[in-house]
MDTraj code that builds the backbone (N, CA, C; nanometers):
import mdtraj as md
import numpy as np

residues = "MET PRO MET ASP ASP GLU ARG ALA GLY LYS SER SER ASP TRP GLN SER GLY LEU ILE VAL VAL GLY VAL LEU ALA ALA ILE MET TRP ILE VAL GLU LEU PHE ASP GLN ILE SER GLY ASP ASP LEU ASP GLN TYR GLY ILE GLN PRO ARG ASP VAL ASP SER LEU PRO GLY ILE VAL ALA ALA PRO PHE LEU HIS ALA GLY PHE ASP HIS LEU ILE GLY ASN THR ILE PRO PHE LEU ILE LEU GLY ALA ILE ILE ALA LEU GLY GLY ALA THR ARG VAL LEU LEU THR THR ALA ILE ILE ILE LEU VAL ALA GLY LEU GLY THR TRP LEU ILE GLY PRO ALA HIS SER VAL HIS VAL GLY ALA SER GLY VAL VAL PHE GLY TYR ALA GLY TYR VAL ILE ALA ARG GLY VAL PHE SER ARG SER LEU LEU GLU LEU ALA ILE GLY ALA LEU VAL VAL VAL LEU TYR SER SER THR LEU LEU SER ALA LEU VAL PRO THR GLN GLY ILE SER TRP GLN SER HIS LEU PHE GLY GLY ILE GLY GLY VAL LEU ALA ALA TRP MET LEU ASP ARG ARG ARG GLU PRO ASP LEU PRO LEU SER ALA GLY SER PRO PRO ALA ALA PRO THR ARG".split()
xyz = np.array([
    [3.4641, -12.1837, 7.3318],
    [3.3919, -12.3104, 7.3370],
    [3.3776, -12.3653, 7.1951],
    [3.4136, -12.4929, 7.1708],
    [3.3953, -12.5515, 7.0385],
    [3.2494, -12.5458, 6.9973],
    [3.2281, -12.5418, 6.8640],
    [3.0923, -12.5277, 6.8121],
    [3.0013, -12.6402, 6.8594],
    [3.0518, -12.7657, 6.8593],
    [2.9683, -12.8783, 6.9018],
    [2.9274, -12.8648, 7.0471],
    [3.0198, -12.8191, 7.1323],
    [2.9878, -12.8010, 7.2734],
    [2.8849, -12.6899, 7.2921],
    [2.8977, -12.5838, 7.2126],
    [2.8030, -12.4727, 7.2224],
    [2.6636, -12.5173, 7.1827],
    [2.6530, -12.5936, 7.0749],
    [2.5224, -12.6437, 7.0323],
    [2.4636, -12.7374, 7.1358],
    [2.5490, -12.8217, 7.1934],
    [2.5022, -12.9150, 7.2952],
    [2.4506, -12.8399, 7.4170],
    [2.5208, -12.7294, 7.4520],
    [2.4770, -12.6491, 7.5661],
    [2.3424, -12.5853, 7.5422],
    [2.3207, -12.5309, 7.4220],
    [2.1923, -12.4692, 7.3895],
    [2.0809, -12.5732, 7.3882],
    [2.1116, -12.6923, 7.3345],
    [2.0126, -12.7993, 7.3323],
    [1.9746, -12.8410, 7.4739],
    [2.0760, -12.8483, 7.5608],
    [2.0505, -12.8854, 7.7000],
    [1.9652, -12.7794, 7.7699],
    [1.9929, -12.6508, 7.7428],
    [1.9144, -12.5424, 7.8020],
    [1.7689, -12.5520, 7.7592],
    [1.7474, -12.5769, 7.6307],
    [1.6104, -12.5870, 7.5796],
    [1.5383, -12.7057, 7.6417],
    [1.6080, -12.8178, 7.6526],
    [1.5463, -12.9365, 7.7117],
    [1.5072, -12.9126, 7.8568],
    [1.5954, -12.8472, 7.9311],
    [1.5627, -12.8188, 8.0715],
    [1.4454, -12.7228, 8.0806],
    [1.4407, -12.6242, 7.9893],
    [1.3276, -12.5321, 7.9865],
    [1.1980, -12.6027, 7.9525],
    [1.2028, -12.6938, 7.8565],
    [1.0839, -12.7703, 7.8193],
    [1.0335, -12.8555, 7.9344],
    [1.1266, -12.9112, 8.0104],
    [1.0877, -12.9924, 8.1263],
    [1.0101, -12.9072, 8.2263],
    [1.0581, -12.7852, 8.2512],
    [0.9885, -12.6961, 8.3441],
    [0.8481, -12.6647, 8.2938],
    [0.8366, -12.6321, 8.1647],
    [0.7046, -12.6031, 8.1068],
    [0.6135, -12.7248, 8.1196],
    [0.6678, -12.8435, 8.0893],
    [0.5891, -12.9652, 8.0998],
    [0.5442, -12.9943, 8.2416],
    [0.6331, -12.9707, 8.3374],
    [0.5980, -12.9942, 8.4786],
    [0.4871, -12.8996, 8.5227],
    [0.4964, -12.7718, 8.4840],
    [0.3927, -12.6752, 8.5196],
    [0.2572, -12.7158, 8.4621],
    [0.2571, -12.7577, 8.3358],
    [0.1321, -12.8027, 8.2731],
    [0.0798, -12.9289, 8.3418],
    [0.1696, -13.0195, 8.3781],
    [0.1286, -13.1427, 8.4450],
    [0.0633, -13.1135, 8.5797],
    [0.1175, -13.0153, 8.6516],
    [0.0580, -12.9772, 8.7807],
    [-0.0855, -12.9297, 8.7605],
    [-0.1090, -12.8504, 8.6544],
    [-0.2445, -12.8032, 8.6265],
    [-0.3402, -12.9211, 8.6068],
    [-0.2950, -13.0209, 8.5316],
    [-0.3806, -13.1362, 8.5038],
    [-0.4024, -13.2215, 8.6272],
    [-0.2986, -13.2399, 8.7058],
    [-0.3129, -13.3192, 8.8286],
    [-0.4098, -13.2520, 8.9244],
    [-0.3980, -13.1215, 8.9390],
    [-0.4881, -13.0472, 9.0277],
    [-0.6321, -13.0570, 8.9796],
    [-0.6543, -13.0418, 8.8488],
    [-0.7917, -13.0484, 8.7973],
    [-0.8485, -13.1893, 8.8097],
    [-0.7665, -13.2908, 8.7849],
    [-0.8130, -13.4294, 8.8034],
    [-0.8543, -13.4532, 8.9476],
    [-0.7713, -13.4085, 9.0404],
    [-0.8038, -13.4244, 9.1822],
    [-0.9318, -13.3499, 9.2165],
    [-0.9456, -13.2290, 9.1609],
    [-1.0644, -13.1478, 9.1878],
    [-1.1902, -13.2183, 9.1385],
    [-1.1821, -13.2765, 9.0180],
    [-1.2981, -13.3434, 8.9606],
    [-1.3324, -13.4724, 9.0350],
    [-1.2296, -13.5467, 9.0718],
    [-1.2535, -13.6759, 9.1373],
    [-1.3000, -13.6581, 9.2817],
    [-1.2363, -13.5654, 9.3532],
    [-1.2662, -13.5484, 9.4956],
    [-1.3901, -13.4636, 9.5211],
    [-1.4226, -13.3772, 9.4241],
    [-1.5351, -13.2868, 9.4435],
    [-1.5111, -13.1838, 9.5525],
    [-1.3836, -13.1490, 9.5747],
    [-1.3500, -13.0569, 9.6829],
    [-1.3686, -12.9107, 9.6455],
    [-1.4024, -12.8833, 9.5211],
    [-1.4233, -12.7452, 9.4758],
    [-1.3021, -12.6584, 9.5059],
    [-1.1891, -12.6975, 9.4484],
    [-1.0651, -12.6249, 9.4726],
    [-1.0675, -12.4838, 9.4154],
    [-1.1620, -12.4572, 9.3239],
    [-1.1661, -12.3247, 9.2617],
    [-1.1904, -12.2136, 9.3634],
    [-1.2434, -12.2478, 9.4784],
    [-1.2678, -12.1470, 9.5823],
    [-1.1368, -12.0851, 9.6329],
    [-1.0250, -12.1520, 9.6028],
    [-0.8950, -12.1020, 9.6479],
    [-0.8279, -12.0120, 9.5430],
    [-0.9053, -11.9692, 9.4449],
    [-0.8529, -11.8761, 9.3458],
    [-0.8446, -11.7348, 9.4016],
    [-0.8301, -11.6380, 9.3114],
    [-0.8160, -11.4981, 9.3523],
    [-0.9533, -11.4377, 9.3794],
    [-0.9730, -11.3884, 9.5007],
    [-1.0949, -11.3165, 9.5369],
    [-1.0559, -11.1711, 9.5636],
    [-1.0888, -11.0840, 9.4696],
    [-1.0407, -10.9451, 9.4762],
    [-1.0612, -10.8769, 9.6111],
    [-0.9536, -10.8167, 9.6573],
    [-0.9484, -10.7364, 9.7787],
    [-0.9832, -10.8123, 9.9065],
    [-0.9809, -10.9447, 9.8976],
    [-0.9959, -11.0281, 10.0168],
    [-0.8554, -11.0692, 10.0608],
    [-0.8106, -11.0137, 10.1727],
    [-0.6742, -11.0380, 10.2178],
    [-0.6486, -11.1868, 10.2386],
    [-0.7498, -11.2590, 10.2855],
    [-0.7317, -11.4020, 10.3108],
    [-0.7069, -11.4809, 10.1824],
    [-0.7443, -11.4231, 10.0666],
    [-0.7281, -11.4951, 9.9402],
    [-0.5990, -11.4598, 9.8682],
    [-0.5096, -11.3837, 9.9319],
    [-0.3843, -11.3476, 9.8662],
    [-0.3034, -11.4700, 9.8205],
    [-0.3032, -11.5809, 9.8953],
    [-0.2342, -11.7007, 9.8437],
    [-0.2915, -11.7498, 9.7107],
    [-0.4149, -11.7090, 9.6799],
    [-0.4759, -11.7470, 9.5527],
    [-0.4030, -11.6901, 9.4332],
    [-0.3222, -11.5863, 9.4535],
    [-0.2431, -11.5302, 9.3442],
    [-0.1510, -11.6367, 9.2862],
    [-0.0955, -11.7196, 9.3732],
    [-0.0072, -11.8281, 9.3283],
    [-0.0874, -11.9490, 9.2855],
    [-0.1975, -11.9763, 9.3540],
    [-0.2747, -12.0972, 9.3252],
    [-0.3586, -12.0867, 9.1986],
    [-0.4100, -11.9672, 9.1680],
    [-0.5074, -11.9498, 9.0605],
    [-0.4637, -12.0058, 8.9246],
    [-0.3386, -11.9872, 8.8806],
    [-0.3010, -12.0393, 8.7489],
    [-0.3095, -12.1914, 8.7375],
    [-0.3132, -12.2601, 8.8495],
    [-0.3166, -12.4060, 8.8473],
    [-0.4578, -12.4603, 8.8701],
    [-0.5558, -12.3720, 8.8833],
    [-0.6948, -12.4097, 8.9042],
    [-0.7763, -12.3752, 8.7799],
    [-0.8689, -12.4646, 8.7432],
    [-0.9492, -12.4401, 8.6226],
    [-1.0940, -12.4821, 8.6442],
    [-1.1827, -12.4144, 8.5711],
    [-1.3259, -12.4414, 8.5807],
    [-1.3654, -12.5513, 8.4826],
    [-1.3089, -12.6694, 8.4995],
    [-1.3416, -12.7819, 8.4127],
    [-1.2339, -12.8085, 8.3092],
    [-1.2463, -12.9231, 8.2428],
    [-1.1446, -12.9665, 8.1476],
    [-1.1438, -12.8830, 8.0197],
    [-1.2590, -12.8326, 7.9773],
    [-1.2606, -12.7464, 7.8585],
    [-1.1758, -12.6219, 7.8818],
    [-1.1909, -12.5627, 7.9984],
    [-1.1117, -12.4462, 8.0364],
    [-0.9632, -12.4811, 8.0400],
    [-0.9326, -12.5971, 8.0974],
    [-0.7939, -12.6405, 8.1096],
    [-0.7311, -12.6670, 7.9731],
    [-0.8027, -12.7364, 7.8852],
    [-0.7492, -12.7667, 7.7520],
    [-0.7252, -12.6379, 7.6738],
    [-0.8211, -12.5442, 7.6831],
    [-0.8065, -12.4182, 7.6120],
    [-0.6836, -12.3393, 7.6544],
    [-0.6416, -12.3563, 7.7798],
    [-0.5219, -12.2878, 7.8276],
    [-0.3942, -12.3683, 7.8049],
    [-0.4067, -12.5011, 7.8093],
    [-0.2868, -12.5849, 7.8016],
    [-0.2166, -12.5726, 7.6664],
    [-0.2922, -12.5710, 7.5580],
    [-0.2320, -12.5710, 7.4246],
    [-0.1456, -12.4463, 7.4014],
    [-0.2005, -12.3239, 7.4187],
    [-0.1128, -12.2070, 7.3997],
    [-0.0048, -12.1969, 7.5064],
    [-0.0311, -12.2472, 7.6272],
    [0.0706, -12.2459, 7.7330],
    [0.1921, -12.3276, 7.6889],
    [0.1679, -12.4439, 7.6307],
    [0.2791, -12.5293, 7.5874],
    [0.3522, -12.4689, 7.4669],
    [0.2777, -12.4131, 7.3728],
    [0.3403, -12.3568, 7.2526],
    [0.4277, -12.2368, 7.2876],
    [0.3698, -12.1409, 7.3596],
    [0.4458, -12.0206, 7.3960],
    [0.5542, -12.0533, 7.4986],
    [0.5246, -12.1460, 7.5886],
    [0.6243, -12.1865, 7.6864],
    [0.7448, -12.2510, 7.6213],
    [0.7211, -12.3282, 7.5140],
    [0.8320, -12.3925, 7.4431],
    [0.9236, -12.2884, 7.3794],
    [0.8664, -12.1777, 7.3326],
    [0.9479, -12.0706, 7.2748],
    [1.0356, -12.0074, 7.3829],
    [0.9747, -11.9795, 7.4985],
    [1.0516, -11.9199, 7.6085],
    [1.1564, -12.0181, 7.6595],
    [1.1276, -12.1468, 7.6506],
    [1.2202, -12.2497, 7.6990],
    [1.3529, -12.2495, 7.6251],
    [1.3586, -12.1856, 7.5079],
    [1.4860, -12.1751, 7.4368],
    [1.5910, -12.1048, 7.5229],
    [1.5443, -12.0220, 7.6167],
    [1.6357, -11.9518, 7.7058],
    [1.6751, -12.0318, 7.8285],
    [1.6204, -12.1521, 7.8442],
    [1.6559, -12.2366, 7.9564],
    [1.5535, -12.2367, 8.0685],
    [1.5751, -12.3248, 8.1654],
    [1.4808, -12.3418, 8.2758],
    [1.4698, -12.2168, 8.3620],
    [1.5834, -12.1532, 8.3897],
    [1.5808, -12.0338, 8.4745],
    [1.4975, -11.9235, 8.4115],
    [1.5105, -11.9060, 8.2795],
    [1.4333, -11.8031, 8.2100],
    [1.2833, -11.8323, 8.2200],
    [1.2449, -11.9583, 8.2038],
    [1.1040, -11.9947, 8.2150],
    [1.0524, -11.9665, 8.3558],
    [1.1283, -12.0060, 8.4564],
    [1.0845, -11.9887, 8.5947],
    [1.0721, -11.8410, 8.6316],
    [1.1714, -11.7598, 8.5949],
    [1.1667, -11.6181, 8.6273],
    [1.0526, -11.5479, 8.5547],
    [1.0379, -11.5779, 8.4261],
    [0.9297, -11.5169, 8.3482],
    [0.7939, -11.5532, 8.4058],
    [0.7759, -11.6797, 8.4372],
    [0.6480, -11.7263, 8.4919],
    [0.6195, -11.6619, 8.6267],
    [0.7214, -11.6528, 8.7121],
    [0.7021, -11.5943, 8.8452],
    [0.6612, -11.4478, 8.8360],
    [0.7279, -11.3731, 8.7488],
    [0.6953, -11.2302, 8.7329],
    [0.5520, -11.2145, 8.6828],
    [0.5150, -11.2949, 8.5848],
    [0.3807, -11.2860, 8.5267],
    [0.2744, -11.3214, 8.6294],
    [0.2943, -11.4298, 8.7030],
    [0.1963, -11.4717, 8.8036],
    [0.1771, -11.3615, 8.9075],
    [0.2859, -11.3015, 8.9517],
    [0.2775, -11.1968, 9.0534],
    [0.2035, -11.0743, 9.0013],
    [0.2403, -11.0264, 8.8828],
    [0.1772, -10.9060, 8.8278],
    [0.0310, -10.9323, 8.7921],
    [0.0040, -11.0440, 8.7253],
    [-0.1335, -11.0763, 8.6862],
    [-0.2211, -11.0955, 8.8094],
    [-0.1673, -11.1654, 8.9090],
    [-0.2460, -11.1926, 9.0290],
    [-0.2749, -11.0679, 9.1101],
    [-0.1737, -10.9853, 9.1315],
    [-0.1937, -10.8632, 9.2094],
    [-0.2879, -10.7668, 9.1378],
    [-0.2699, -10.7540, 9.0053],
    [-0.3578, -10.6652, 8.9297],
    [-0.5023, -10.7106, 8.9366],
    [-0.5249, -10.8405, 8.9221],
    [-0.6605, -10.8953, 8.9296],
    [-0.7177, -10.8777, 9.0698],
    [-0.6353, -10.9010, 9.1706],
    [-0.6796, -10.8871, 9.3098],
    [-0.7198, -10.7431, 9.3393],
    [-0.6512, -10.6483, 9.2777],
    [-0.6774, -10.5072, 9.3052],
    [-0.8015, -10.4547, 9.2342],
    [-0.8232, -10.4925, 9.1077],
    [-0.9310, -10.4278, 9.0315],
    [-1.0423, -10.5228, 8.9883],
    [-1.0304, -10.6511, 9.0201],
    [-1.1360, -10.7453, 8.9845],
    [-1.2656, -10.7116, 9.0572],
    [-1.3795, -10.7519, 9.0011],
    [-1.5072, -10.7224, 9.0668],
    [-1.5196, -10.7941, 9.2007],
    [-1.5841, -10.7296, 9.2952],
    [-1.6046, -10.7893, 9.4273],
    [-1.6901, -10.9154, 9.4162],
    [-1.6686, -11.0072, 9.5103],
    [-1.7461, -11.1311, 9.5197],
    [-1.7288, -11.2196, 9.3963],
    [-1.6136, -11.2110, 9.3326],
    [-1.5833, -11.2996, 9.2196],
    [-1.4600, -11.3816, 9.2539],
    [-1.4445, -11.4928, 9.1829],
    [-1.3278, -11.5785, 9.2015],
    [-1.2627, -11.5998, 9.0648],
    [-1.1331, -11.5751, 9.0573],
    [-1.0617, -11.5829, 8.9304],
    [-0.9652, -11.7016, 8.9326],
    [-0.9813, -11.7907, 8.8353],
    [-0.8932, -11.9073, 8.8247],
    [-0.8518, -11.9259, 8.6799],
    [-0.7449, -12.0029, 8.6590],
    [-0.7025, -12.0376, 8.5242],
    [-0.5664, -11.9826, 8.4875],
    [-0.5030, -12.0475, 8.3914],
    [-0.3689, -12.0094, 8.3473],
    [-0.3699, -11.9099, 8.2329],
    [-0.4867, -11.8557, 8.1988],
    [-0.4921, -11.7644, 8.0841],
    [-0.4095, -11.6389, 8.1086],
    [-0.4009, -11.5944, 8.2346],
    [-0.3164, -11.4789, 8.2637],
    [-0.1704, -11.5076, 8.2323],
    [-0.1271, -11.6291, 8.2629],
    [0.0102, -11.6693, 8.2307],
    [0.0280, -11.6797, 8.0795],
    [-0.0720, -11.7337, 8.0111],
    [-0.0651, -11.7451, 7.8648],
    [-0.0507, -11.6065, 7.8017],
    [-0.1310, -11.5105, 7.8472],
    [-0.1195, -11.3743, 7.7952],
    [0.0159, -11.3149, 7.8308],
    [0.0656, -11.3487, 7.9492],
    [0.1975, -11.3016, 7.9873],
    [0.3068, -11.3590, 7.8995],
    [0.2967, -11.4876, 7.8693],
    [0.3935, -11.5499, 7.7786],
    [0.3899, -11.4812, 7.6423],
    [0.2675, -11.4548, 7.5924],
    [0.2549, -11.3874, 7.4628],
    [0.3167, -11.2479, 7.4690],
    [0.2869, -11.1742, 7.5763],
    [0.3442, -11.0411, 7.5914],
    [0.4953, -11.0455, 7.5979],
    [0.5478, -11.1454, 7.6664],
    [0.6932, -11.1597, 7.6774],
    [0.7558, -11.1860, 7.5410],
    [0.7009, -11.2826, 7.4685],
    [0.7577, -11.3198, 7.3386],
    [0.7494, -11.2035, 7.2402],
    [0.6395, -11.1277, 7.2456],
    [0.6234, -11.0135, 7.1551],
    [0.7201, -10.9009, 7.1903],
    [0.7405, -10.8773, 7.3201],
    [0.8173, -10.7599, 7.3636],
    [0.9673, -10.7839, 7.3719],
    [1.0108, -10.9070, 7.3900],
    [1.1521, -10.9279, 7.4208],
    [1.2444, -10.8857, 7.3076],
    [1.2013, -10.9017, 7.1831],
    [1.2847, -10.8611, 7.0715],
    [1.3109, -10.7112, 7.0708],
    [1.2133, -10.6347, 7.1210],
    [1.2306, -10.4890, 7.1277],
    [1.3411, -10.4539, 7.2264],
    [1.3433, -10.5243, 7.3393],
    [1.4412, -10.4930, 7.4431],
    [1.5780, -10.5549, 7.4161],
    [1.5791, -10.6744, 7.3545],
    [1.7074, -10.7414, 7.3275],
    [1.7693, -10.6958, 7.1956],
    [1.6866, -10.6332, 7.1092],
    [1.7302, -10.5873, 6.9771],
    [1.7768, -10.7041, 6.8894],
    [1.7104, -10.8174, 6.9084],
    [1.7424, -10.9365, 6.8292],
    [1.6431, -10.9474, 6.7140],
    [1.6948, -10.9554, 6.5914],
    [1.6074, -10.9667, 6.4752],
    [1.5268, -11.0962, 6.4787],
    [1.5905, -11.2045, 6.5232],
    [1.5203, -11.3324, 6.5311],
    [1.4046, -11.3246, 6.6298],
    [1.4288, -11.2667, 6.7467],
    [1.3236, -11.2573, 6.8471],
    [1.2149, -11.1592, 6.8040],
    [1.2515, -11.0539, 6.7316],
    [1.1512, -10.9640, 6.6755],
    [1.0624, -11.0379, 6.5758],
    [1.1229, -11.1234, 6.4940],
    [1.0468, -11.2002, 6.3951],
    [0.9523, -11.2983, 6.4634],
    [1.0002, -11.3637, 6.5694],
    [0.9147, -11.4572, 6.6430],
    [0.7983, -11.3819, 6.7074],
    [0.8271, -11.2654, 6.7647],
    [0.7215, -11.1847, 6.8244],
    [0.6184, -11.1414, 6.7222],
    [0.6641, -11.1029, 6.6034],
    [0.5721, -11.0620, 6.4966],
    [0.4832, -11.1784, 6.4547],
    [0.5404, -11.2987, 6.4512],
    [0.4618, -11.4175, 6.4152],
    [0.3535, -11.4436, 6.5190],
    [0.3878, -11.4281, 6.6452],
    [0.2882, -11.4462, 6.7515],
    [0.1765, -11.3436, 6.7375],
    [0.2110, -11.2192, 6.7043],
    [0.1090, -11.1155, 6.6837],
    [0.0141, -11.1567, 6.5706],
    [0.0711, -11.2063, 6.4610],
    [-0.0112, -11.2461, 6.3464],
    [-0.1048, -11.3611, 6.3840],
    [-0.0526, -11.4585, 6.4569],
    [-0.1298, -11.5782, 6.4876],
    [-0.2328, -11.5567, 6.5983],
    [-0.1995, -11.4710, 6.6955],
    [-0.2836, -11.4601, 6.8140],
    [-0.3482, -11.3232, 6.8332],
    [-0.3285, -11.2305, 6.7414],
    [-0.3757, -11.0934, 6.7639],
    [-0.5258, -11.0871, 6.7894],
    [-0.6059, -11.1560, 6.7093],
    [-0.7511, -11.1502, 6.7278],
    [-0.7917, -11.2093, 6.8626],
    [-0.7267, -11.3198, 6.9004],
    [-0.7573, -11.3829, 7.0287],
    [-0.7172, -11.2926, 7.1441],
    [-0.5979, -11.2325, 7.1338],
    [-0.5493, -11.1463, 7.2409],
    [-0.6395, -11.0257, 7.2599],
    [-0.6820, -10.9638, 7.1504],
    [-0.7645, -10.8445, 7.1601],
    [-0.9052, -10.8766, 7.2096],
    [-0.9641, -10.9848, 7.1592],
    [-1.1012, -11.0190, 7.1990],
    [-1.1082, -11.0571, 7.3461],
    [-1.0018, -11.1182, 7.3980],
    [-1.0030, -11.1607, 7.5386],
    [-0.9844, -11.0446, 7.6347],
    [-0.9537, -10.9251, 7.5836],
    [-0.9415, -10.8072, 7.6684],
    [-1.0725, -10.7303, 7.6797],
    [-1.1719, -10.7715, 7.6019],
    [-1.3029, -10.7065, 7.6072],
    [-1.3776, -10.7567, 7.7310],
    [-1.4248, -10.6665, 7.8176],
    [-1.4990, -10.7108, 7.9363],
    [-1.6180, -10.7984, 7.8993],
    [-1.6174, -10.9205, 7.9500],
    [-1.7223, -11.0181, 7.9193],
    [-1.7587, -11.0926, 8.0472],
    [-1.8862, -11.1163, 8.0666],
    [-1.9313, -11.1875, 8.1849],
    [-1.8672, -11.3262, 8.1909],
    [-1.8082, -11.3584, 8.3032],
    [-1.7490, -11.4902, 8.3225],
    [-1.6074, -11.5040, 8.2718],
    [-1.5519, -11.3977, 8.2114],
    [-1.4148, -11.3997, 8.1600],
    [-1.3314, -11.2998, 8.2387],
    [-1.2178, -11.3469, 8.2897],
    [-1.1322, -11.2590, 8.3702],
    [-1.0404, -11.1773, 8.2787],
    [-1.0968, -11.0703, 8.2216],
    [-1.0147, -10.9854, 8.1345],
    [-0.9060, -10.9159, 8.2163],
    [-0.9301, -10.9026, 8.3458],
    [-0.8287, -10.8389, 8.4313],
    [-0.6995, -10.9223, 8.4342],
    [-0.7145, -11.0534, 8.4471],
    [-0.5943, -11.1379, 8.4490],
    [-0.5263, -11.1390, 8.3133],
    [-0.6044, -11.1274, 8.2057],
    [-0.5453, -11.1205, 8.0718],
    [-0.4643, -10.9919, 8.0569],
    [-0.5238, -10.8824, 8.0979],
    [-0.4576, -10.7524, 8.0850],
    [-0.3287, -10.7481, 8.1671],
    [-0.3389, -10.7832, 8.2947],
    [-0.2215, -10.7730, 8.3802],
    [-0.1210, -10.8848, 8.3522],
    [-0.1687, -10.9966, 8.2983],
    [-0.0748, -11.0995, 8.2538],
    [0.0113, -11.0477, 8.1406],
    [-0.0527, -10.9796, 8.0434],
    [0.0236, -10.9202, 7.9335],
    [0.1220, -10.8163, 7.9824],
    [0.0780, -10.7332, 8.0777],
    [0.1684, -10.6332, 8.1351],
    [0.2858, -10.7017, 8.2049],
    [0.2565, -10.8095, 8.2767],
    [0.3625, -10.8847, 8.3429],
    [0.4621, -10.9421, 8.2454],
    [0.4134, -10.9887, 8.1295],
    [0.5036, -11.0426, 8.0282],
    [0.5964, -10.9376, 7.9720],
    [0.5424, -10.8195, 7.9447],
    [0.6256, -10.7092, 7.8946],
    [0.7279, -10.6683, 8.0012],
    [0.6836, -10.6623, 8.1260],
    [0.7750, -10.6277, 8.2351],
    [0.8866, -10.7314, 8.2479],
    [0.8498, -10.8594, 8.2341],
    [0.9501, -10.9658, 8.2416],
    [1.0522, -10.9514, 8.1289],
    [1.0048, -10.9187, 8.0089],
    [1.0962, -10.8991, 7.8961],
    [1.1905, -10.7826, 7.9220],
    [1.1370, -10.6751, 7.9784],
    [1.2204, -10.5588, 8.0086],
    [1.3252, -10.5926, 8.1141],
    [1.2862, -10.6669, 8.2147],
    [1.3774, -10.7002, 8.3235],
    [1.4839, -10.8011, 8.2814],
    [1.4457, -10.8963, 8.1974],
    [1.5350, -11.0089, 8.1678],
    [1.6087, -10.9964, 8.0350],
    [1.5565, -10.9178, 7.9423],
    [1.6122, -10.9181, 7.8071],
    [1.6618, -10.7837, 7.7571],
    [1.6488, -10.6800, 7.8375],
    [1.6945, -10.5500, 7.7880],
    [1.8458, -10.5529, 7.7697],
    [1.8897, -10.4888, 7.6652],
    [2.0336, -10.4799, 7.6381],
    [2.0888, -10.3595, 7.7128],
    [2.1883, -10.3836, 7.7935],
    [2.2522, -10.2758, 7.8675],
    [2.3757, -10.2295, 7.7919],
    [2.3866, -10.0986, 7.7734],
    [2.5029, -10.0443, 7.7048],
    [2.6261, -10.0626, 7.7931],
    [2.7361, -10.1105, 7.7368],
    [2.8559, -10.1319, 7.8183],
    [2.9132, -10.0009, 7.8690],
    [2.9623, -10.0036, 7.9931],
    [3.0278, -9.8857, 8.0497],
    [3.1676, -9.8724, 7.9915],
    [3.2069, -9.7515, 7.9615],
    [3.3404, -9.7266, 7.9077],
    [3.4102, -9.6256, 7.9979],
    [3.4580, -9.6700, 8.1153],
    [3.5191, -9.5755, 8.2094],
    [3.6485, -9.5192, 8.1548],
    [3.6718, -9.3931, 8.1874],
    [3.7956, -9.3275, 8.1472],
    [3.8995, -9.3433, 8.2574],
    [4.0230, -9.3481, 8.2183],
    [4.1302, -9.3556, 8.3179],
    [4.1306, -9.2272, 8.4007],
    [4.1597, -9.2420, 8.5294],
    [4.1588, -9.1255, 8.6183],
    [4.2576, -9.0203, 8.5681],
    [4.2098, -8.8977, 8.5570],
    [4.2960, -8.7871, 8.5172],
    [4.3154, -8.7746, 8.3687],
    [4.2562, -8.8671, 8.2903],
    [4.2752, -8.8607, 8.1454],
    [4.1555, -8.7950, 8.0805],
    [4.1741, -8.6921, 8.0034],
    [4.0610, -8.6272, 7.9359],
    [4.0107, -8.7150, 7.8220],
    [3.8867, -8.6987, 7.7851],
    [3.8360, -8.7775, 7.6730],
    [3.9084, -8.7431, 7.5452],
    [3.9251, -8.8454, 7.4610],
    [3.9961, -8.8245, 7.3348],
    [3.9122, -8.7366, 7.2432],
    [3.9800, -8.6554, 7.1656],
    [3.9103, -8.5692, 7.0705],
    [3.8533, -8.6545, 6.9587],
    [3.7340, -8.6228, 6.9138],
    [3.6745, -8.7025, 6.8056],
    [3.7554, -8.6914, 6.6769],
    [3.7598, -8.8015, 6.6068],
    [3.8315, -8.8028, 6.4772],
    [3.7423, -8.7434, 6.3713],
    [3.7987, -8.6527, 6.2923],
    [3.7206, -8.5894, 6.1853],
    [3.7514, -8.6554, 6.0522],
])
top = md.Topology()
chain = top.add_chain()
for i, resn in enumerate(residues, 1):
    res = top.add_residue(resn, chain, resSeq=i)
    for name in ("N", "CA", "C"):
        top.add_atom(name, md.element.get_by_symbol(name[0]), res)
traj = md.Trajectory(xyz[None], top)
């Protein structure tokens, strides 16, 4: 592929990834606007631990927020970290997000305190951070390792403090979101060693000394 075509392809992948990130963020804002205007209390459809009827909340919870302050606090890091993941294209963003939502939601549903409701995209944000930090380890890319190190420097205090059990803060979604991000990096970015099959009946060559 000519160099110009290759650059154009990478630019197109990033743009498509950014569109996906933007659409996801837009859905969060549209849902919160509707919630505020209608007064329907959509937050009740979040994750309610060990309530089988609330299992759909695993998917809904990242798009529900407890007010605009909560939404703004999640939107900014969601867009920044999402833009980094978008370098891999729309499919990478969608797969990473899906894995994180599933792991964060199930983990929160399993160990969250009874009679609580968990909403917000912070689990996804922690998952994005975990993904960006871990992917360089699995892909063995120096550039991705450097980006991950930068995220650690910029967000380490925030990431650690948000894992401390605090009343009104879903540390469970933060923890399992981060685990989901690392899992997504392992699944999507690990480098597989190429297979080197030997011809049938041929012994391996003697090592050169």
